[in-house]
Phi, psi and omega in degrees: 000135183290323182285149174195158174284144183272349182212159178294320180295328178296314178297316182298313182293322179292317180293319177296321178296326176300318181278325182276091178226217179294340177298317182281321186272327184255307188284318183304309182300317185286330176289321175300318179298321181285331190251019165101005172083234192304318181295320177298320181297318179300315180294320178299317180294317178300314180297324181296325181273319182287315183258320184290317184301310179299325180288321176296313177302318182300313182291320175301315182295319179302315179290316185293316183287329180273337187055035181232167171278186179298339181292311187256355187296312185292321179293320181294314183286326181277337181080002180222171177267008184294337182256013181295334178300330180291329175296316180290328175297316179299315179298315180298318181299311184290326178292318178293319179298317181290339182294338174244340182294322177293330177296313180294322176299320176299323176302316182299315178296318180298314181292328176295316179295316181293323177296320178295334178272004180061032182294328187275001182301127176080001181278136172262186185299319180296317180293321179292324176296314179297323180295315179295319179298321178295314180297316183289354174257003183262103184300312186296315181295314181295321180294315181301314184285329174294319179294322176301315179297319179295317181295318179296318178295315179298326179297324177290317183285349179300330181267167175299164186304312184286335180270340181253282184300310185294314182298316181288325178299324179291343176264311187291319185292313174300321177299318179299315180295319179298315180298318179298312184295316180297315180292322179297316178299317180300316183289321182296331182279356178293146173297124182090358180293336179298329177297320178295321178294321178296319177299321185285323190246345177272114183284137173236091188287353177293339180274352184279129177235165176305324180295321179293325176298317179294323178294322177296320178295315179296321179295323179296321177297316184293313185287342180265007176061038181272141171087007180246001176088352183294317182288328174296313180297315178294327176299325176293338178264001187291136175303144186300328184269008181276130180280124185294317181298314179298313180298321181293315178299314180298319180297315181296319178299317179297318180297315179296318180299315179296318179299317179293322177296321177298318177295325179292334175283315190285307193287320174302320179294316182296314182287326182299330183247019170075026178264163181272137178281351185263049184271350179075202184302332182287357179306321185282315190260354179235305184293309184296317175302327176289319178300317183298334181293342181269357185270171184298317180232079186299321182294312180298317180296315180296314180298317181297317182295313182285334171295320175301315178299319181296316179297314180298317180296317182295323179298332178275317181297327179298313182291321182288322179289334177296331181300303179292330178297311178295322179301311182293317178303314184287319182292316182286340178297339180272359182249181178282348184234070180292143178257138177286172177298318180298315179295322179294320178299318179296314180300311181294319179300316179296317178299319179294321178299316182293314182291324177291326177295321176299317178297317181295317179298320180290325180293320187278356179080007180277354178220072183299337179289349178274000179280134180233126179054038178080000179244142174285174184296323177303309181295318181295321178298319178296312182296311184296316184287312187278326184267339185238300189291317180297310177299320181293321177296317178296318178300310184293322180293321177296317178297316180302311182288317185293327187250338190243341178224043184295321186295331182285341189253330190265086183244007178269207181294157183297318181297314179298321180296319181294315179298314180299318181295316180297318179298313184287327183279323190236302191293311183292314177302320179294317180297316179295321180297322178293318177298321179296317178297322178295322179295335177272002183061029177282325182273000000 
């Protein structure tokens, strides 16, 4: 692949940005709130290293050793076209995931603008719920903000990897950390914020059940950007002298750190003003805007928080949109009509606009025929990608590496190679299969 990162820190920040998205800032806090706080976090961290680390290393290695995107990596390493279906599975997963992810990213931009206009002043939970319901039923507003998110992402990908993704990652990721730290300090200093910190960091293992362990495992897969092809694609751009194990460890540490900082922002604020931490997904768009109204500077706090959400979302949309862009560039290069990077960005951008519009139409009730099994397309895209395709992609990739290309990958010490092989061949596939059964409510 012609594109590549020019530095190790560029790859690390871009890969961390891929994983640090709405999963860390939005999903992590509300799942921690629902599943008991500190004890869940300990299990989540353990799962991230035992199961997440080998999978992150695996995807980086597939990309680095093949020097290909998700399109050509499996065929190159296996030496046959028998595993090409896994390339198409990866593409399908990320396209379905992006069909609703840009919608949620658009929500973040919309709420940032509305917060800056002081729209939420004086609103209680009922008013904020009604406000969100009104917005989520507005086709034009949701479409405009989703298109803005797609356009901003496409603008970054318009340039080569080192001039686009790498350069912006070096700006956005430090900015994200600064915003997180400043907001976390602000929240911790609130009267009563210590109760939120105790909830977050004091483990109560009496609340832990087998189901919560499975949820922690599933969350680690989601927050580490496993199974969507982004790490494979970035692995293809990895500098030759970059150590995969070191990069993977550093990335996981950064993701966990950001998730904990997000929790440090959310829970002290929630507890300081007497709200419940078990609010679920609405914690971000209903509960927190109400909490912010009780603070010294509600407008500044609200704008800062949703700006933080926007930055986090963009770091993920950039990596996920790069997957189909690189895929199309590489696939069409084998035909009589190769597409340039610019043309590929346009094609993918148009496809994202269309798929996100379908999700928006189904959400707003303007296209009831788009409802499947009682769920609109937005819900189905979420369920299919996160509960089925991502686990299946991670499972298949582990099987592929563990059983079909071991000699190409295990070049470290013999003991490390054996442990890595056992994890990829047996332990991780079994663990993913159990999580998959749990998502089907079989267990």
